[in-house]
C-alpha positions as CSV (number, residue, x, y, z in Angstrom):
1,M,-2.6,96.8,69.5
2,E,0.0,95.8,72.2
3,L,-2.7,95.7,74.9
4,K,-5.0,93.7,72.8
5,L,-2.3,91.2,72.1
6,I,-1.5,90.8,75.8
7,S,-5.2,90.5,76.6
8,H,-5.5,87.6,74.1
9,L,-2.4,86.0,75.5
10,R,-3.9,86.3,79.0
11,V,-7.0,84.4,77.8
12,I,-4.9,81.7,76.3
13,N,-2.8,81.4,79.4
14,K,-5.9,81.2,81.6
15,G,-7.0,78.2,79.6
16,V,-3.5,76.7,80.0
17,A,-3.7,77.4,83.8
18,L,-7.1,75.7,84.0
19,V,-5.7,72.6,82.2
20,V,-2.7,72.5,84.5
21,G,-4.8,73.0,87.6
22,F,-7.1,70.2,86.5
23,G,-4.0,68.0,86.1
24,L,-2.8,68.8,89.6
25,L,-6.3,68.0,91.0
26,L,-6.1,64.6,89.2
27,C,-2.7,64.0,90.6
28,A,-3.9,64.9,94.1
29,A,-6.8,62.5,93.7
30,F,-4.4,59.8,92.6
31,V,-2.2,60.4,95.7
32,L,-5.2,60.4,98.0
33,A,-6.4,57.1,96.5
34,D,-3.0,55.6,97.0
35,I,-2.9,56.8,100.6
36,I,-6.3,55.3,101.3
37,M,-5.3,52.0,99.6
38,R,-2.2,51.8,101.7
39,Q,-4.4,51.9,104.8
40,I,-6.1,48.7,103.6
41,G,-2.8,47.0,102.6
42,S,-2.6,47.7,98.9
43,S,-1.0,50.5,96.8
44,L,-1.2,51.9,93.3
45,G,2.5,52.6,93.3
46,G,4.5,55.3,91.7
47,T,2.6,58.2,93.3
48,E,5.8,60.0,94.3
49,E,7.1,59.8,90.7
50,I,3.9,60.9,89.1
51,A,3.5,63.8,91.6
52,G,7.0,64.9,90.8
53,Y,6.3,64.9,87.1
54,A,3.0,66.8,87.7
55,M,4.9,69.5,89.6
56,A,7.6,69.9,86.9
57,L,4.9,70.3,84.3
58,A,2.8,72.6,86.4
59,T,5.9,74.8,87.0
60,S,7.0,75.1,83.4
61,W,3.5,75.7,82.1
62,G,2.3,77.9,85.0
63,M,5.1,80.4,84.7
64,S,3.5,82.1,81.7
65,Y,0.2,82.6,83.4
66,T,2.0,84.0,86.4
67,L,3.9,86.4,84.2
68,L,0.9,87.8,82.4
69,E,-1.1,88.1,85.7
70,L,1.9,90.1,87.1
71,G,2.4,87.5,89.8
72,H,6.2,87.0,89.8
73,V,8.0,88.2,92.9
74,R,10.1,91.2,92.5
75,I,12.3,93.4,94.7
76,D,11.6,97.0,93.7
77,L,13.3,99.2,96.2
78,L,14.7,101.5,93.5
79,R,11.7,101.3,91.2
80,T,9.3,102.7,93.7
81,K,11.3,105.9,94.0
82,F,10.8,106.8,90.3
83,Q,7.9,108.4,88.4
84,S,6.1,106.6,85.5
85,F,8.9,106.7,82.9
86,G,11.6,105.5,85.4
87,K,9.3,102.7,86.6
88,A,8.6,101.7,83.0
89,L,12.4,101.6,82.3
90,F,12.9,99.3,85.3
91,D,10.0,97.1,84.3
92,V,11.3,96.8,80.7
93,F,14.9,96.1,81.9
94,S,13.6,93.3,84.2
95,M,11.6,91.8,81.4
96,I,14.6,91.8,79.1
97,V,16.6,90.0,81.8
98,M,13.9,87.5,82.5
99,S,13.4,86.8,78.8
100,G,17.1,86.2,78.4
101,V,17.1,83.8,81.4
102,I,14.0,81.9,80.2
103,I,15.2,81.6,76.6
104,T,18.5,80.2,78.0
105,I,16.6,77.7,80.1
106,A,14.5,76.6,77.1
107,I,17.6,76.3,74.9
108,K,19.5,74.3,77.6
109,A,16.5,72.0,78.2
110,W,16.4,70.7,74.7
111,P,19.7,68.7,74.9
112,V,18.2,66.9,77.9
113,V,15.1,66.0,76.0
114,E,17.1,65.1,72.9
115,R,19.4,62.8,74.8
116,S,16.4,61.0,76.4
117,I,14.8,60.5,73.0
118,T,18.0,59.3,71.4
119,N,18.9,56.9,74.2
120,G,15.4,55.7,74.9
121,S,16.0,56.7,78.5
122,R,13.7,55.5,81.3
123,A,13.3,56.6,84.8
124,N,15.3,54.6,87.4
125,T,12.1,53.8,89.3
126,P,9.7,50.9,89.5
127,L,7.5,52.5,86.8
128,E,10.4,52.9,84.4
129,T,8.7,55.8,82.7
130,P,10.1,56.8,79.4
131,L,11.6,60.1,80.2
132,A,10.8,61.7,76.9
133,W,7.0,61.3,77.8
134,V,7.6,63.8,80.6
135,Q,10.4,65.9,79.3
136,L,8.7,66.8,76.0
137,P,5.7,68.6,77.6
138,W,8.1,70.0,80.3
139,F,10.3,71.4,77.5
140,A,7.2,72.7,75.6
141,G,6.2,74.6,78.8
142,W,9.6,76.3,79.0
143,V,9.4,77.2,75.3
144,W,5.9,78.6,75.8
145,F,7.1,80.7,78.7
146,A,10.0,81.9,76.6
147,A,7.6,82.9,73.8
148,M,5.2,84.6,76.2
149,S,8.1,86.5,77.9
150,T,9.6,87.6,74.6
151,I,6.2,88.7,73.2
152,T,5.4,90.6,76.4
153,T,8.9,92.2,76.4
154,L,8.5,93.4,72.8
155,A,5.0,94.8,73.5
156,A,6.4,96.6,76.5
157,L,9.3,98.0,74.5
158,S,6.8,99.2,71.8
159,L,4.7,100.9,74.4
160,L,7.8,102.5,76.0
161,A,9.0,103.8,72.7
162,K,5.5,105.4,72.1
163,R,5.8,107.0,75.6
164,R,2.8,105.1,76.9
165,H,4.3,104.5,80.3
166,A,1.0,103.8,82.2
167,E,0.1,101.1,79.6
168,T,3.7,99.7,79.8
169,E,3.2,99.4,83.6
170,S,-0.2,97.8,83.1
171,I,1.3,94.8,81.2
172,I,4.6,94.4,83.1
173,G,4.3,96.5,86.2
174,A,4.1,95.4,89.8
175,F,0.8,93.7,90.7
176,A,0.4,95.6,94.0
177,E,0.5,98.9,92.2
178,Q,-2.0,97.6,89.6
179,E,-4.5,97.0,92.4
180,T,-4.1,100.6,93.6
181,L,-4.5,102.0,90.1
182,Q,-7.8,100.3,89.5
């Protein structure tokens, strides 16, 4: 059940990653068009601001995909010295810590968004972008990452409790080891 759940979440996050990637391609095309227009004496304007927003959104939404594809960087000097059960314990511990951090980020991000909505805040830039337009999807990305991290942690804890250490490692282990296992 846990592996099936994670598999479904991977599919969903691949779709999210494709949407985010397409958005980054559109942003790159926009920046390129602006660079070309500057060469002929004109400009679209606001490319730096829009590119910054695109990067913030790509980061918050892309973290979930990276998590489920085992792509987050880790330092595992101690972990590699243990057998399957010890590795699973380290993996679960790291997921619990990461979930706590990400949940804290999501909780702390909300007051920023709420303040922008309440005050009708706008960017201090020529575009004067309403900040809530950018902060709401940014916040949603962090909430999504917190949910993915929590669900993955709970699935790993369930597998660990069932003594299914190899499966625990398959959903939260180190990517380099996954390549050697397959």
